[in-house]
N, CA, C and O atoms as a DFTB+ gen file, in Angstrom:
448 C
 N C O
     1  1      20.593     129.093     254.002
     2  2      20.811     130.463     253.900
     3  2      21.032     131.031     255.018
     4  3      20.255     130.523     255.826
     5  1      21.815     131.991     255.629
     6  2      21.507     132.795     256.882
     7  2      21.124     133.665     256.957
     8  3      21.989     134.503     257.207
     9  1      19.692     134.244     256.838
    10  2      19.225     135.114     256.829
    11  2      19.106     136.276     258.211
    12  3      18.463     137.325     258.247
    13  1      20.066     135.586     259.400
    14  2      20.575     137.176     260.723
    15  2      21.189     138.086     259.435
    16  3      21.006     139.301     259.373
    17  1      21.832     137.437     258.564
    18  2      22.635     138.838     257.954
    19  2      21.519     140.281     257.649
    20  3      21.454     141.484     257.902
    21  1      20.798     139.261     256.980
    22  2      19.998     140.440     256.413
    23  2      18.968     141.125     257.250
    24  3      18.710     142.322     257.129
    25  1      18.350     140.271     258.161
    26  2      17.620     140.926     259.532
    27  2      18.208     142.227     260.258
    28  3      17.529     143.101     260.797
    29  1      19.833     142.175     260.150
    30  2      20.771     143.243     260.593
    31  2      21.005     144.336     259.832
    32  3      21.538     145.363     260.254
    33  1      20.699     144.191     258.939
    34  2      20.949     145.379     257.862
    35  2      19.854     146.200     258.076
    36  3      18.673     145.869     258.187
    37  1      20.453     147.520     258.134
    38  2      19.245     148.745     258.748
    39  2      18.237     148.895     257.024
    40  3      18.521     148.299     255.984
    41  1      17.342     149.645     257.192
    42  2      16.500     149.691     256.405
    43  2      16.583     150.375     255.193
    44  3      16.318     150.093     254.024
    45  1      17.134     151.600     255.931
    46  2      18.286     152.118     254.720
    47  2      19.493     151.779     253.571
    48  3      20.001     152.372     252.620
    49  1      19.630     150.554     254.194
    50  2      20.559     149.840     253.434
    51  2      19.780     149.260     252.138
    52  3      19.874     149.454     250.926
    53  1      18.993     148.480     252.944
    54  2      17.907     147.671     251.728
    55  2      17.341     148.928     250.589
    56  3      16.787     148.635     249.529
    57  1      17.544     150.040     250.941
    58  2      16.969     150.780     250.174
    59  2      17.655     151.624     249.280
    60  3      17.015     152.187     248.391
    61  1      19.138     151.827     249.417
    62  2      20.189     151.880     248.861
    63  2      19.977     150.898     247.323
    64  3      19.817     151.117     246.122
    65  1      20.108     149.584     248.361
    66  2      20.792     148.376     247.316
    67  2      19.469     148.678     245.822
    68  3      19.697     148.659     244.612
    69  1      17.855     148.984     246.707
    70  2      16.998     149.078     245.755
    71  2      17.251     150.145     244.661
    72  3      17.159     149.905     243.457
    73  1      17.549     151.231     245.142
    74  2      17.972     152.389     244.295
    75  2      19.270     151.717     243.215
    76  3      19.061     151.138     242.149
    77  1      20.051     151.875     243.579
    78  2      21.542     150.952     242.981
    79  2      20.797     150.037     241.741
    80  3      21.011     150.250     240.548
    81  1      19.979     149.094     242.205
    82  2      19.482     148.382     240.920
    83  2      19.050     148.669     240.141
    84  3      19.243     148.075     239.080
    85  1      18.034     149.982     240.249
    86  2      16.974     150.284     239.747
    87  2      17.833     151.496     238.720
    88  3      17.530     151.657     237.537
    89  1      18.664     152.089     239.248
    90  2      19.961     152.869     238.855
    91  2      20.648     151.991     237.513
    92  3      20.783     152.475     236.389
    93  1      20.975     150.830     237.846
    94  2      21.660     149.883     237.137
    95  2      21.108     149.733     236.156
    96  3      21.819     149.881     235.162
    97  1      19.343     149.309     235.856
    98  2      19.115     148.618     235.330
    99  2      18.821     149.954     233.703
   100  3      18.870     149.896     232.474
   101  1      18.641     150.587     234.359
   102  2      18.177     152.477     233.893
   103  2      19.361     152.427     233.176
   104  3      19.258     152.830     232.018
   105  1      20.400     152.068     233.510
   106  2      21.887     152.695     232.689
   107  2      21.900     151.416     232.103
   108  3      23.044     151.262     232.532
   109  1      21.785     150.859     231.795
   110  2      21.982     149.145     230.795
   111  2      21.011     149.449     229.761
   112  3      21.457     149.577     228.621
   113  1      19.752     149.590     229.951
   114  2      18.664     149.950     229.070
   115  2      19.169     151.516     228.153
   116  3      18.664     151.696     227.044
   117  1      19.830     152.211     228.527
   118  2      20.310     153.594     227.881
   119  2      21.719     152.886     227.122
   120  3      22.160     153.437     226.114
   121  1      22.280     151.846     227.576
   122  2      23.205     151.923     226.631
   123  2      22.677     151.041     225.448
   124  3      23.086     151.185     224.296
   125  1      21.620     150.002     225.866
   126  2      21.524     149.526     224.113
   127  2      20.917     150.098     223.820
   128  3      21.385     150.404     222.724
   129  1      19.470     150.966     224.000
   130  2      19.363     152.044     223.056
   131  2      19.652     153.202     222.624
   132  3      18.735     153.951     222.287
   133  1      21.164     153.663     222.524
   134  2      21.718     154.639     222.406
   135  2      22.685     153.621     221.303
   136  3      23.008     154.061     220.200
   137  1      22.958     152.674     221.615
   138  2      23.789     151.796     220.490
   139  2      23.247     150.907     219.338
   140  3      23.919     150.270     218.528
   141  1      21.837     150.997     219.431
   142  2      20.626     150.769     218.453
   143  2      20.507     151.883     217.805
   144  3      20.540     151.727     216.584
   145  1      20.361     153.108     218.216
   146  2      20.213     153.953     217.534
   147  2      21.603     154.326     216.392
   148  3      21.489     154.700     215.225
   149  1      22.951     154.071     217.200
   150  2      24.103     154.509     216.542
   151  2      23.826     153.633     215.483
   152  3      23.936     154.016     214.318
   153  1      23.408     152.272     215.830
   154  2      24.122     151.946     214.298
   155  2      22.939     151.878     213.104
   156  3      23.127     151.751     211.894
   157  1      21.876     151.981     213.702
   158  2      20.909     152.520     212.664
   159  2      21.235     153.531     211.548
   160  3      21.331     153.368     210.332
   161  1      21.421     154.964     212.565
   162  2      21.612     156.033     211.938
   163  2      23.114     155.654     210.966
   164  3      23.043     156.380     209.975
   165  1      24.160     154.966     210.910
   166  2      25.235     154.227     210.223
   167  2      24.435     153.676     209.551
   168  3      24.527     154.280     208.482
   169  1      23.455     152.684     209.399
   170  2      23.331     151.921     208.271
   171  2      22.884     152.698     206.938
   172  3      23.136     152.651     205.734
   173  1      22.067     153.452     207.837
   174  2      20.874     154.649     207.141
   175  2      22.150     155.441     206.157
   176  3      22.055     155.500     204.931
   177  1      23.074     155.894     206.762
   178  2      23.986     156.860     206.209
   179  2      25.299     156.018     204.997
   180  3      26.415     156.357     204.602
   181  1      24.558     155.026     204.795
   182  2      25.807     153.891     204.283
   183  2      26.920     153.519     204.554
   184  3      27.726     153.087     203.730
   185  1      27.140     153.659     205.955
   186  2      27.986     153.023     206.277
   187  2      28.288     151.538     207.363
   188  3      27.462     151.360     208.258
   189  1      29.423     150.569     207.241
   190  2      29.335     149.592     208.335
   191  2      29.519     150.000     209.319
   192  3      30.396     150.862     209.383
   193  1      28.896     149.656     210.426
   194  2      28.236     150.374     211.372
   195  2      30.008     149.523     212.481
   196  3      30.619     150.141     213.353
   197  1      30.305     148.235     212.051
   198  2      31.625     147.890     212.679
   199  2      33.108     148.274     212.150
   200  3      34.197     147.826     212.507
   201  1      32.778     149.272     211.161
   202  2      34.307     149.769     210.680
   203  2      33.858     151.033     209.913
   204  3      34.115     151.388     208.763
   205  1      32.863     151.802     211.208
   206  2      32.805     153.086     210.399
   207  2      33.459     154.309     211.247
   208  3      33.301     155.530     211.207
   209  1      34.195     153.516     211.965
   210  2      35.666     154.270     212.489
   211  2      36.586     154.178     211.614
   212  3      37.206     155.238     211.527
   213  1      36.871     153.555     211.077
   214  2      38.178     152.964     210.053
   215  2      38.102     153.645     208.809
   216  3      39.050     153.952     208.086
   217  1      36.116     153.988     208.499
   218  2      35.946     154.739     207.453
   219  2      35.900     155.988     207.173
   220  3      35.741     156.495     206.063
   221  1      36.076     156.640     208.460
   222  2      35.621     157.542     208.830
   223  2      36.859     158.219     208.562
   224  3      36.907     159.047     207.651
   225  1      38.127     157.883     209.444
   226  2      39.301     157.661     209.430
   227  2      40.276     158.063     208.066
   228  3      40.899     159.108     207.879
   229  1      40.182     156.894     207.219
   230  2      40.416     157.335     205.724
   231  2      39.725     158.368     204.806
   232  3      40.166     158.638     203.689
   233  1      38.868     158.804     205.216
   234  2      37.875     159.521     204.397
   235  2      38.524     160.822     204.910
   236  3      38.363     161.643     204.007
   237  1      39.203     161.415     205.972
   238  2      39.696     162.455     206.864
   239  2      40.619     162.272     206.043
   240  3      40.686     163.147     205.181
   241  1      41.526     161.287     205.965
   242  2      43.169     161.474     205.543
   243  2      43.361     161.627     204.149
   244  3      44.493     162.019     203.866
   245  1      42.404     161.389     202.947
   246  2      42.266     161.475     202.051
   247  2      41.956     162.720     201.514
   248  3      42.108     163.016     200.329
   249  1      41.352     163.737     202.727
   250  2      40.469     165.055     202.682
   251  2      41.297     165.725     202.324
   252  3      42.310     165.654     203.020
   253  1      41.387     167.091     200.640
   254  2      42.160     168.105     200.581
   255  2      42.603     168.941     201.772
   256  3      43.780     169.302     201.774
   257  1      41.945     169.241     202.623
   258  2      42.033     170.270     203.860
   259  2      43.537     169.487     204.823
   260  3      44.070     170.215     205.660
   261  1      43.991     168.333     204.661
   262  2      44.964     168.036     205.187
   263  2      46.411     167.781     204.153
   264  3      47.484     167.188     204.264
   265  1      45.729     168.595     203.139
   266  2      46.740     168.517     202.285
   267  2      47.976     169.262     202.591
   268  3      47.806     170.449     202.309
   269  1      48.860     169.084     202.943
   270  2      50.111     170.837     202.952
   271  2      50.313     171.423     202.297
   272  3      50.684     170.944     201.226
   273  1      50.241     172.588     202.408
   274  2      50.158     174.084     201.581
   275  2      51.429     174.628     200.062
   276  3      52.623     174.849     200.264
   277  1      50.907     174.705     198.992
   278  2      51.894     174.423     198.270
   279  2      52.456     173.098     197.345
   280  3      53.292     173.144     196.443
   281  1      51.738     171.929     197.855
   282  2      51.471     170.743     197.559
   283  2      50.750     170.589     196.379
   284  3      49.554     170.879     196.403
   285  1      51.536     169.965     194.790
   286  2      50.604     169.856     194.151
   287  2      49.669     169.041     194.335
   288  3      49.720     168.123     195.153
   289  1      48.611     169.316     193.512
   290  2      46.592     168.102     193.719
   291  2      47.224     166.945     193.132
   292  3      47.766     167.372     192.112
   293  1      47.414     165.868     193.220
   294  2      47.325     164.289     192.183
   295  2      46.003     164.637     191.099
   296  3      44.802     164.754     191.338
   297  1      46.728     164.741     189.891
   298  2      45.084     164.118     188.859
   299  2      45.055     163.253     189.104
   300  3      46.052     162.545     188.960
   301  1      43.701     162.690     189.715
   302  2      42.350     161.983     189.286
   303  2      42.039     161.437     188.475
   304  3      40.850     161.728     188.344
   305  1      42.338     160.686     187.660
   306  2      41.451     160.023     186.607
   307  2      39.882     159.864     186.946
   308  3      39.523     159.389     188.023
   309  1      39.185     160.191     186.192
   310  2      37.298     160.208     186.150
   311  2      37.100     158.466     186.354
   312  3      37.758     157.654     185.704
   313  1      36.402     158.212     187.050
   314  2      35.882     156.640     186.801
   315  2      35.500     156.008     185.785
   316  3      34.607     156.466     185.072
   317  1      35.998     155.039     185.570
   318  2      35.060     154.566     184.145
   319  2      33.529     154.388     184.492
   320  3      32.882     154.144     185.510
   321  1      33.207     154.673     182.891
   322  2      31.226     154.039     183.258
   323  2      31.455     152.838     183.716
   324  3      30.536     152.745     184.530
   325  1      32.128     151.680     183.782
   326  2      31.620     150.773     184.676
   327  2      32.385     151.020     185.761
   328  3      32.306     149.939     186.345
   329  1      32.860     151.499     186.219
   330  2      32.933     151.543     187.710
   331  2      32.154     152.369     188.147
   332  3      31.838     152.286     189.334
   333  1      31.703     153.233     187.467
   334  2      30.642     154.443     188.217
   335  2      29.127     153.492     188.311
   336  3      28.337     153.596     189.249
   337  1      28.944     152.579     187.141
   338  2      27.778     151.837     187.160
   339  2      28.285     150.942     188.347
   340  3      27.393     151.009     189.192
   341  1      29.213     150.201     188.775
   342  2      29.270     148.783     189.885
   343  2      29.046     149.918     191.053
   344  3      28.358     149.594     192.021
   345  1      29.622     151.273     190.990
   346  2      29.267     152.095     192.332
   347  2      27.526     152.314     192.609
   348  3      27.219     152.589     193.768
   349  1      26.638     152.223     191.801
   350  2      25.818     153.110     191.664
   351  2      24.997     151.460     192.054
   352  3      24.267     151.671     193.023
   353  1      24.934     150.505     191.778
   354  2      24.450     149.499     191.666
   355  2      24.954     149.386     193.013
   356  3      24.062     149.018     193.778
   357  1      25.929     149.549     193.504
   358  2      26.273     148.852     194.877
   359  2      25.376     149.865     196.379
   360  3      24.893     149.526     197.459
   361  1      25.527     151.080     195.702
   362  2      24.178     151.827     196.424
   363  2      22.999     151.415     196.663
   364  3      22.451     151.374     197.765
   365  1      22.587     151.109     195.682
   366  2      21.479     150.543     195.081
   367  2      21.315     149.213     196.043
   368  3      20.272     149.045     196.676
   369  1      22.393     148.296     196.112
   370  2      22.070     147.403     196.863
   371  2      21.957     147.378     198.006
   372  3      21.278     146.482     198.508
   373  1      22.681     148.503     198.938
   374  2      22.977     148.546     200.243
   375  2      22.048     149.344     200.529
   376  3      22.426     150.052     201.462
   377  1      20.673     149.684     200.094
   378  2      19.569     150.917     200.078
   379  2      19.879     152.298     200.311
   380  3      19.073     153.125     200.739
   381  1      20.891     152.482     200.060
   382  2      21.370     154.476     199.859
   383  2      20.737     155.192     199.298
   384  3      20.453     156.358     199.576
   385  1      20.295     154.244     197.996
   386  2      20.013     155.270     196.960
   387  2      18.759     154.355     196.558
   388  3      18.932     153.159     196.325
   389  1      17.418     154.983     196.480
   390  2      16.108     154.810     195.811
   391  2      15.654     153.916     194.330
   392  3      16.172     154.408     193.328
   393  1      15.007     153.019     194.138
   394  2      14.824     152.415     192.959
   395  2      14.756     153.565     191.610
   396  3      15.180     153.339     190.477
   397  1      14.141     154.759     192.060
   398  2      14.457     156.333     190.636
   399  2      15.341     156.314     190.766
   400  3      16.079     155.883     189.880
   401  1      15.946     156.885     192.255
   402  2      17.298     157.450     192.281
   403  2      18.771     156.528     191.316
   404  3      19.766     157.036     190.798
   405  1      18.509     155.604     191.359
   406  2      19.965     154.340     190.499
   407  2      19.511     154.642     189.460
   408  3      20.296     155.187     188.684
   409  1      18.025     154.420     188.979
   410  2      17.726     154.399     187.662
   411  2      17.746     156.001     186.478
   412  3      17.587     156.036     185.258
   413  1      17.995     157.109     187.424
   414  2      18.070     158.382     187.446
   415  2      19.725     158.338     186.930
   416  3      20.164     158.862     185.906
   417  1      20.303     157.751     187.697
   418  2      21.498     157.840     187.840
   419  2      22.585     157.202     187.115
   420  3      23.759     157.558     187.009
   421  1      21.996     156.222     186.648
   422  2      22.565     154.877     185.750
   423  2      22.298     155.690     184.419
   424  3      23.287     155.904     183.718
   425  1      20.768     156.288     183.883
   426  2      20.294     156.864     182.803
   427  2      21.663     157.816     182.270
   428  3      22.310     157.543     181.259
   429  1      22.015     159.296     183.426
   430  2      23.003     160.181     183.409
   431  2      24.741     159.643     183.365
   432  3      25.638     160.269     182.799
   433  1      24.889     158.468     184.041
   434  2      26.373     157.966     183.975
   435  2      26.073     157.645     182.276
   436  3      26.544     158.402     181.427
   437  1      25.335     156.580     181.940
   438  2      25.066     156.609     180.548
   439  2      24.711     157.374     179.376
   440  3      24.797     156.935     178.229
   441  1      24.252     158.698     179.737
   442  2      24.284     159.966     178.960
   443  2      23.737     159.186     178.137
   444  3      24.371     158.829     177.143
   445  1      22.214     158.671     178.402
   446  2      20.980     159.107     178.091
   447  2      19.973     159.974     178.417
   448  3      18.934     159.991     177.756
């Protein structure tokens, strides 16, 4: 390799490259740390981090706030006991609720 090119480069150019390298590595580390923190926060909130944007959009679109004024509210049947228990089991399996919360919620759903 021809070192003449690097020998002709002024010292300030080498310093500029070094600063750029340090800033680039710092930016990559920041992006990785932010992504890991966002992933962890989404999991703790009970969302799938890969589909969280779609889940949030669907929740907003189902919101009562977006219902046009004067539109009657559709009657929604309460979930059956089987559906409620399945939902509680799913929340427990995903780690959203603890064992104690799961047991209490099941007892409440069963009316015991």
